[in-house]
N, C-alpha and C positions, 0 to 999 in steps of 0.2 A: 204414616199412612202414606201412599203413592197420590199421585196425582189423578185427580177425578175430572172428567169431562163433563162441562154445563151448556146446554143449548139455552140462548136468551129466547125468554118468551115475549113476542112482540104484543101480544093483547095486554102485558101488563109490565111495558117498557115504554120510554118514549126517548127519542133523539131530537132536540130542541137546539136552536141558536138564537140570537137577538144581534141586531146590529143598531147603529144610531142612523136615524133619518132626519135630514134637515139639520142635525147638529143641535136637534132639542128635544128627540123622543127615540125611544128603542123600539125596533118593529121585531116582532118574535114570529119562527118559524119552525116548521118540525119537519123531517123526512118520516114519511108515513111506511114504507117499505126498506126493511134492514135485516140483517141477521149475523148472528155471531156465535163463536165457540169458544167457552173460556176453559182453561185446563189448569186446577190447582189443587192443593190440598187445603178443604176450609180452615183447617189447624195452624195453618201458614200460608197466609194472602201472598205473601212474598214470592211463591213459586207460580205465580199468576202468569199465564201466558193467554193472548187473546189474538184471534182472528175476526176480525169484522168486515162488511161489506154494506153499503148503503146504496141505495137507487136513486141517482141524483135527480132522476125525472119525476120521483115520488115528494118534490119539496112543495109545499104549500104554506103560504102565509094568509089564507083566508080571503085573498083577494087573487081573482083569477088572472086578470091581465100582468099583475106584477109577477104571479108565479110563472105566467108564460116568458117573460122578461128572464128570469132568473134562470129558465131552462135554456135560453138562447146563449149565442155565441158570446153575446155580451158579458155574461157571467160564468155559469156552470158548464156551457156548452153540452149539454147531456148527451147530445146523438152522437158526439164524438169523445166523450170522456161519461160513459154510463154509470160508471162505479167509483164511489170515495170508499177508501179500504183505510183499515189502520192494522198494524201488524207490532204488536208489543215485541220490546227489547229487554225492559227490565223492570222490575217492581219494587221499590224500598219503604220499609216502614216509615213512617214520617210522624207518627203520635198514636196514640188510643185509638185502634180502629181505622187511622189514617194512614193512607200510603201516596205515593208518588209512581202513577202507572205512566212508563215512557215507552215510546215507541214511532213508528214510522208511520204518517197520516201521506197519502196519495192523494190530492184533488186536483183535478183540473189537468191532470198529466205529471204536477209537481210533487215530489215527496221531501217531506221535510219531517225533523223528529218533533214530537210534540208530546208535552207531561201533562196527564190528567192527575187532578189532584181527587182523589179518590177516599170516599168513607165505605166501610165495609158496614152494611147496615144489619148485617146477621144472616141466619140459616134457619128454616123452620120447614114444616110439613104442611102441604095442602091437604085440603079434605080427602083426596082420592090417595092420601100417603107417599105421595112423590114429596122428595127432599127438595128445595129451593134456598138459593140465596139471592140476597139484594145489596145493591149500590148505588152510589150518588157519585156521579163524576162531573167535574168542570174543568175546564181549558179556555185559554184564550190564544187566537191566532190573528194574525196580520194577513188580511185577505190578499193584498197585493203580492205579499212572498211567495203565492200558488198561482199567479198571473190573473187574478181576478181585479183587474185594474180600471175597469168602467166605474166613471162618475162623470159628474156634471158641476159645473161651480156655481155658485149661486150668486145672484147681483149684490146681496148685502154682504158678500165675502162668506167663504166656508164651502162645502161641498154637499151635495144630495146624500151619497151614502157612504158610513164612517169606513174607516179602515180595519178598526179592531172587531173582530168578530168572537161573542161570547158563546159557548158551546157547554151544553147540560144535557147530561145524562142520566135518565133513572131507569136502572137495568134490576130485571129481575129474571135468574136463570133457574131450569131445571136441571137436575143432575140426569144424565144418560146412562141408561143401563144397558 
């Protein structure tokens, strides 16, 4: 079977992240606006190719003042770097329904290779007869490697915002006809 194109359904997908705050807790957030096209044969997920784009200004952590700060020059600088992009370069089998999807992540004007540990959740039809696929992917990045270096020291030692960012994707995509 040849490669099939799939478009991510944003109503049934999410792009989430978490980062340590005050060295004691994780703060979670999501990006509300994103799009991606996947290209692969569902009988051979290692044929996966993906192009994705996230609107950096669509970040929300459920706290308006923090969200505005994250959009500012201190963090994402969304006015200058409006898109976070990912372009896959390889997909290898890592276990039953498990894959390592590697590609180039561009964030804050910096491009670095990142590997997403991905589970192929399967293929099914929706009530309208459209074929859908599902994936769950996780990755970790060091935000300072992407130029996101803003921080404040704590009087008791440590920093306000952790460097390691956990990314979690829940993806449902519809076959493009």
